[in-house]
N, C-alpha and C positions, 0 to 999 in steps of 0.2 A: 623640824617637826615632821616633814615628809620622810626623812631617813629613819626617824624613830618609829613612825607608823609602819613603814615597810618592814623594818626589822622585827617588830612585835608580831605582825601577822605571819611572817616567815617562820618565826620560832614556834608559834601556835600550830602552824600547819605541818611542822616537821614530824610531830607525833602521828599525824594522819598518814604521812608518807611511809614512815617506818612500819606502821601497822600493816602496810600492803605486802611486805616482803616475806614474813615467816610462812604465810599460807600459800604463797605463790610459787610457781615453778613452771618450767617449760611444758607446754601443752597446747590440749585443745586450743626537636627544636620547639619548645613551648612559646618562646617569644622570638621569632625569626630575626636574626641579625642583631639581637640585643637592642632593639629600637626602644628608646625611652629609658634612660638611666633611673633606677629606683632610689628614692630618698625616704628616710624615716618619715612616716606620717602621710605619704602620698599613696602610691599604688602598692598593694601587697603582692609579693611574688612568693609562692609556695614552691620553692625549687625542689624540695625533697619529695613532693607528692605528685610531680608531673611525670606523665608517661612511664609509670612503673606498674608492676604487678602488685596485687593486693590480696591480703588474707583478711577479709572484712569481718567485723564483729559488731556492726550496727552502731558505729559512732560517726558523727559528721562534724566537720569544722567549718567555721565561718569567721568573718571579721566584722567589727562593729560598724564600720562605714557602710557595709552592704550585707546585713544578715539574711537577705533574701536569696543569696547565692552560696550554696554549700558544696563542699567536696567530701567524699568519703575519706575518713581518717582510719588508717588500718595499720596492722603490723606489716611493714614492707618486707618483701623477700629480697633477693639479690638485686641491687640497683646500681646505677651508675655512680651514685653518691655515697654508698656505704663506706668505701675505702677512701673517700675524699673528705677529710676533716677540714680542709682549708676553704673558708668561704669564698676566696677568689676563684676557686675552681668548681664551685657548686652552681654553675650557670652555663648557658650555652656557649658564650664567649668569655674567656678568662679575663681577669683583671691582672695588672702587674703590681707587685708590691716591693718592699725594701729588702727582700731576701728571706724573711721569715713570716709565718702565718700570723695574722693579726696586726701587721704593720700597715702604715699608710698605703693606700691603693688607689689606682685609677684605671679606667677601661683601656684594654689594648686595642679594641675595636671601638671607634668613636660612637658615642650615644648622646643624644640630647638630654640635658638636665632639665627636668620639668620644674618650673618655678611658679610660686604664687606669693607675692608680697615680699616683706622684709626678709632678708637672708644674711646670716653672718658671713657666709662665704667659705666655710670649712666643710668639705665633702670627702676628705681623705679617709674618714672613718665610717662612711655611710653603710658599708657592708656589715659592720659589727654593731652598729647602734640599732635599737628597737624603740619605736615610739608606741604610744598607746594603741594606735591604729594597726600596729604590726603584731600585736599579741593575739593569738587565735582564741576563740571561744569554741566550746564543744557541746553538741547535743547527743545524748546517749542515755542508755539505761544502766550500763555496767561501768563501774569505775575502772580506770586503767592508769598504769605508770609505765613510762618509757624512759629507760636509762641508758646512756651511752658513755663510754670512756675509751680514750686512746692515749698512747704514750710513745714518745720517741726517745730512746735511750733511757734516761732516768725520769723520775716523777716531776722534775723541774720543767720538762717539756710535755705538757699534757693538755687534753681537751675533754671537758666533762659537760654533758647535757642531761637535762631532766625535764620531762613533761608529765604532768599529773592532772587528772580531772575526776571530780566526784560530785554526785548530787547529794544535797543535804536537805531533808524535809521537803514539803510540797513546794515545787516551783523555784528551788534555789540550787545553783551550781557554783562550785569553786574550782579554779584551775591555776596551775603554776607553769611557768615557762622560764627555765633557768639555764644559763651556760657560762662556763669559765674557760678561757683559753690562756694558757701560760706558756711562755717561751723564755725560760730563765736559766737554761743550762750554761754552765761555765766552761765546759770542756768542748762543746760542739759548736758554739756560736762565736761570732767575732766579738771583740772587746766592746762592751756596753751595748750589745745587740740583744736587749731583753725587754720583755713587756708582759703585761697581764691585763686581759679584758674580761670584765664581769658584767653580766646582764641578768636582771631579775624582773619578771613580770608576773603580777598577781591579778586575776580576773574574778569578778563576782557578778553573777547573772541572776536576776530575780524576774520571774514571770507571774503576772496576775492570774487569779483563778480562772477567769474566762478567756485568757489568752490575748486580750486586747491591749494590755500594758506590759511592756518589757523594759527593764532598767539594767544598764551595764556599767559597772565601776571597774576601772583599771588603774593599777599603780605600777609604775615602771622606774627602775633605777639602772642606769648605765654608768660604769666607771672604767676608764681606760688610763692605765699608768704605764709609762715607758721611760727607759733611758735612751737618750739620743746620741748617736755617734757621728752624724753628718756624712757617713760613708767612709770608704777606705781611701787613704792617701795614695797607696801603691798596692799592687797585687802581690808584691814580694817584699822580703825583708831588705833592710838597707845594705846588707852584705851581699845581696844578689840571689841567695838561694830561696826556694819556695818556703814559706813559713811553715814551721813544724806543727803548730796548732793555730787555729783561728784567733785565739786570744793574743797571739804575738803580732798580729798585723797592726800596722799603724793606722789610726783613725783620726778624723779631724777634730772631734770633740771628746773631751775626757770627763766633763762634769755637767753636761746638759741633761735636764729632766723635763718632762711634760706630763700634764694631767688634764684629762677632759672628762667632765661629768655632766650627765643629762638625766634629770629627774622629771617625772610627769605624773599628774593625777588627772583622770578624765572620767566624767560621768555623762552617759548618754541615755536618753529616754525616747521610746517610741510608743505612741498611742494611736490605736486604730479607731477611726471615727464612726465606722459602720459595723453592724453586727451580722453574724451569719451562723446558723445551724449548730450552736454549741451543744444542743440536747442530744445530738447523734454521736457525740464523742464517747468512746468507751475506753480510752487509754488513760492510765493513771497519770495524774498531774505531777506525781513525784518524779517521773522520768524525764520531764520536759521533752518528750518524744513526739508531741503533737501540738498543733495550734488550733484548738477548736473554734476560735473566732473566725478562722479563715478556712473552715472545713468544706466549703462549697466550691468545687472546681469551676474555673472560668469566670467567677464573679469579680467585679472591679473593686479593689480595696483602696481605701483612702486613709492615709496616716499623716500625723504630724510628728516631727522629731526635733529634739533639742539636745545640744552638746555643749558642755562647759568644761574647759580644761585649763590647767595651770602647768607651765613649764619653767624649769629653772636650769639654766646651762651655765657651767663654769669652766673656763679654760685658763690654764696657767703654764707658762714656759719660763724656765730660769737657768742660767749658766753662771756659776760663781767664779769661773776661771777668768782672771784679769788680763791674760796675755793672748787675746783672741782678735786683735785688730785686723790681722791679715785674713781671717776667715769672715768675720761679720762686716768688715769694711764700713760702709755708710750706716749700718745698723748699730754700730758700736757708739752709742750716745752717752755712755757713762763709764769711766775707767774702772769703777767698782764692780762691774758685771752687767749681765744682760737679764732683763725681765720683761715679760709681756703678760698682761692680765686682761681678760674680758669676761664680764658677767652679763647674762641676758635672762630676763624674766618676761614671760608672756601669759596674759590671761585672754582666752578666746571664747566667744559665744557664737554658736551657729544654730540657726533656725532653718528647718526644711519642711516643705510640703511635698508629699510624694503619693503616687498612685501606681498600681500594677494589677495584673490579673492573677487571681488566686490559683494555686496549683492543686489545692484540695488537701486531704489528710496526708500526713508525712510519715506515717508508720512504715519503716523498712525502706525508705528511699531518701535521696538527697532533696533539699529544697532548691528549686530552680524556677523562681517566679519569672514571668515574662512581661514585656511591655512596660518596663519601669520608666516613669517620667518624674523628674525631681527638680524642684526650684528651691534655692536657698539664699540666705544672706548671712555673711560672716563678719563679725567685728572682732578685732584683735588689738589689745593694748600691749605695747612693748616698752620695756625699760632696759636701757643699755648702759652698762658701767664700763668705762675705759680707764686707762692709766691715770689720766688727769682731768677727766670730765665725765659727767653723766648726762643722759638725754632720754627723751621718751617720744613715742610715736603712736598715733591711732590710725588704723586702716580699716576700710570696709570693702568687702568683695561680694559681688553677686555671682551665684553659681548656678549651673544647670546641667542636667544629664537626661539623656533620652536613649533607651534601648528599644529598638523596633525591628520588625520583620516586614518590610514593604512587599516582599514576594516570598513564596515558600522556600526558595533556594537562597535567599539573601538575608543575612543578619547584619544589622547596622548599629553601632554604638557611638553616640555623640556626647562630648563634654565641652563645657565652656566656663570661663572665669573672667570677671571684669572688675578692675579696681575702680572704686567710687570715691574713696577717701584715703589719704596717705599717699600711696603709690598710684595716683590717679592716672588712668590711661593704660596701666599695665593690663595685659589680657593674655589668655591662653585658650585656644580653640583646637580641639583634636577630634579625630574620627577614625573608626576602624570598621572594615567591611569584610565579611566572609561570604564567599560565593561558592556554593556547592556545585561540583561538576559531575555528579553522579559517580559512576565507577572509575572515572578518570582520576578523581581526587578533589581538590578544592584550591581556590585562589584567595589570597589574603592581601589586603591593602591597609596602610596606615598613613595618616597625615597629621602633622602638628604645625601650628603657627602660633608664635608667642612673642610678646614684647615685654621685656622685664627690666627693672631698674638695676643699677650696679649693686653688688653686695657691699656689706659694711667694710670688709677688708680691702675691697677694690677702691672704695672712696677714701678711707683714711686708715692709718696704721701708726701705733705708738709703741715705743720701746723705752723702758725705764723713765716714764713720764715725759718723754720728748716725742713730738710728732715727727714722723719720718716722711710721710706724704699726706697731702690733702687734695684729692682729685675731684674735678667736676666733669665726670664722664657722661656721655649720652646713653640713652637706653639702648639695649641690644635687641635687634629684631632677628628672629631665627625661624626658618621654615624647614620642615623635614618631610620627606616622602619615602615610602617603602612599599614594595610589592613582592610577593613570593608565590610560587606555584608548587603545590605538593602533588606528586604523582604516586598514588598508593601502590599501584601495580609494580612499580620499579623501586619503591622505597627510596625516593629521591625528592629533594627539595632544592629549588634554585630561586634566587631572588636578587634584588638590587635595591640600593638606598641612595638617596641624594639629600645632602644637607647644605643649606645656604645661610650664612651668618653675616649680618651687617653690624658694624660697630663692635666687633669682637674685642673682649678684654682678656689679656693674657699677662703672664709674668715673664719679664725679660731675663737676660743672662746675669744681671746683678740682683735679681729678685724683686724688682719694682713692678708695680701694676702699670700696664700701658694699654692704650686703646688704638686699634688700627682703623683708619677710614676706608680701607680697601675691603670689599666683600670677600669672604672666604667661603669656598665651596669644597665639599668633600663627596667623593663618589665611592661607593662600595658595591662589590659583587660577591655573593656568597653561594656556597654549594654544600649540601649535606647528602651523603650517599652511604647506605649501609649494605653490606654483603653478608650472606649466611650460606655456608656449606656444611651440611650435617649439623654438628654442634659447635662449629667454629664460626665466630663472628668477627667482622671487620667493620668498625664504625668510623666514618670519616667526616670531618668538617673543615672547610677551607674558606678564607675570606681574602679578597683583594681590595685595597683601598688606596686612595691618593688624595692629597690636599693641594689646593691651588696656591697657598701661601706657606712660606717656610716657618712661620711662627707656630703652626700646628704640626707637631712631630708625631707621625704615625708610621709603624712598620708597613711596608708595601704589601706584605702578605703575612698571614698568621694561620696556622693549621694545628689541628690536634686529631689524633687517631688512636683507636683502641682495638687491639687484636687479642681475642680471648676465647677460651673454651667455656661453655655454659651447659651444665647438665647435672645429673645426680651421680654422686660417687657412693659406692657401697649401698645403693638403693635408697638411702635416707638422707644423704648430705647434699643439699642444694649447693652448687659450687659455681664460682666464676673465677677463672685463673687466667692471667694474661699480662699484657704490658701496655701502658699508656705512653704515647709520645706526643710532645708539643714543641713547637718551634715558631720562630718569627724571623723576618728579614733583618739583617744588620742595618742599623741606622743610629742617628744621634738622638738617643732617647732622652727624655726629660730628666732633670735632677730634682730631688726633693730637698727643700730648705726647711729644716725643723722649726725654726723661729717663726716663720710666717704660716707654716702648715700648708704650703702650696707647692705644686709641681711647676717648675720653670724651665724654659728652654736653656740649653747649654751647647757649647761648641768645642769642648775640650776632649771628650772621651766618647768613642764609638762603642755601641753595644753590638757585639758580633753575633752572627748566626750560630745557634747552639741547639741541637736536637736533644732536649731533656727527656729521658726515659725513666719510667717507674715500673717495677715489677710488682704485681699485686695478686692477692688471692682473697676471695670473699666466700664465706660459708654460712649455712643456715640449717638449723634443726629446730623445727616447730617455732617457738618464740625466741630462741636464742640465736644470735648472729655474731660472727667474729671475722676479723680480717687481719691481714698483714700487708705491709707495703715496704719495699726496698726502694728508697727515693734516690733519684739521680744516679742510676747505674751507668749513665754515660761517662761518669768519671773513670770507670775502668777501661774505657776505650780511648777517650780524648787525651791529649797531652795533660800531664799533671799540673801544669802551670796555667791552664785555661779554666776560668771560672764561669759559672752560669749567671748572667746578668739579665734582668728585665728593666731595671731602673739604673741609670748611670751612677757609678760609684757605690752601688749597693748590691754586691753579689750574694747569691745563695751560699750557705756554708759549704766548704769544699768536700767534706766527707759524705759518703753515701749513708743516709740515716735509715735505720730499720724501725718501722712503726708497727705497733700491735694495738688492736682495738676490739672492743666488744660492744654489743647493744642487746639489751634484754627487755622484753615486753611482757608486762604483767597485767592480767585482767582479773578483776574480782567482781 
């Protein structure tokens, strides 16, 4: 039913999108150290809108969890991310994947995974999935369409993105967020190294006539399909020569496939309990560009909010090859083949009471309400379907949030969650502080302490209706601290982070879930420094990290640098031309087991130091942008038999790929 509804609305909206094109043409460290790994439905990270130049046109974006905090949404000029189509590189610290964009990924630099309640345990696709909380809403007067497309080689390796928003009638807005990433080339990729990720988000926003009532409806569909090869058996052919094409390389799996689908419907309502000055509003309600009920600056606003959501998650892995006992080993529970299926349905209700100080009329500026205090109660019903059994779970969490400014130079943000039913005793407490140092810069600090229950896959795992393990693990206690100093005068940022984990759960060399009783500590030091001489820029980021236990495998250092020219060519063409370089220390990197969907420790193959370089050029004329990128030019320098690995047994394709891309912004 959800799929049918999403498809119907998308078809109806297609005419609206097409109508935009004939009349349009060109014209008139955000999170230092990567602290706090983002998950769908948790904290929204707008990577493409951070620290960039903007050509504003009066549109503002926000997320339904916090509509009181907006960012200007604009036609971006030349940015760090225009030529980076890969989500693993659209952040301060990169993730490692399986050799191609869209594949399973995990952080290169350790980050805590923020948890609340029941968790399936699959986070290898977190970068590509979007929940209802991750789909942005827009406040504007003028409709816009933002389209992007890039291609590597042929059309089988492509990335398409679309954002569209328009007001319809008094107080109603509709928007689309769509993307499809395909890596299905047969000549450039290794055997069975192919995938397709598709995400569609539809948003509907209704605002009452007096501005006191706002309703937000979101429909989301994520579908991730892939062939799994288990990695390369060897870097070379059996006869000893370097393979002529990637498709000739021997892989572990010849018939394995996986599919992951995440669907969600969410409806959120906000109602303001007090009234203010609507008679002074002179802005048309058709634009949704003002909130007359909060038009008095500095007044205390009181609201009640309710959210109801339904999620349906489906995961399936199967391998019909019957001669795989040497690969799957203890997972080979049935001689007819391998299969794993998990279904998860969740119905969640959340009630919140909140208060904040009004900013006043919003015409021509972003909404940045202050002093937010929020108390909430969340109930979730889970139904879990496994290979040979079904189960259900109820859980209740109390939540709280407080944004305050105890002193003019200090901003403080506090969050808390406490399990009352289901995962009783689970909690998460976090805080962030910004201390302004005047002309010197500013100091940032972050702290998180959380106690969370084992995930589903850590507790039990089934293959072809046979239970492989059934664990009774203790809860994990994790504490994280981080501080950074930004010195504006020298354009430098330095910082450190410390993580302490008790009862850590990991996956061992045979792929089984294990728990260690020894505390695990991780220390990180990071530096960001940029240089500018004339129009030549050199941006640098480096991190050092070490773990106290061998079960946590991290490169001791990771760095990325960008050397480029930025300026105007021929007086009209905004340009950025240069080279990106990234590298990491050689180490025993984790292996990814497709059956479990987990990264596990391994002792068989070393990932060597390899400075991967990409040559790029980004260009912009008014609303039209284009880029090219020649990927992995290091192949022309390094020995031809050395491949670029981030994850053990999963190298990048050996050829240097040439990618072309465009992005076009339409305003009507």
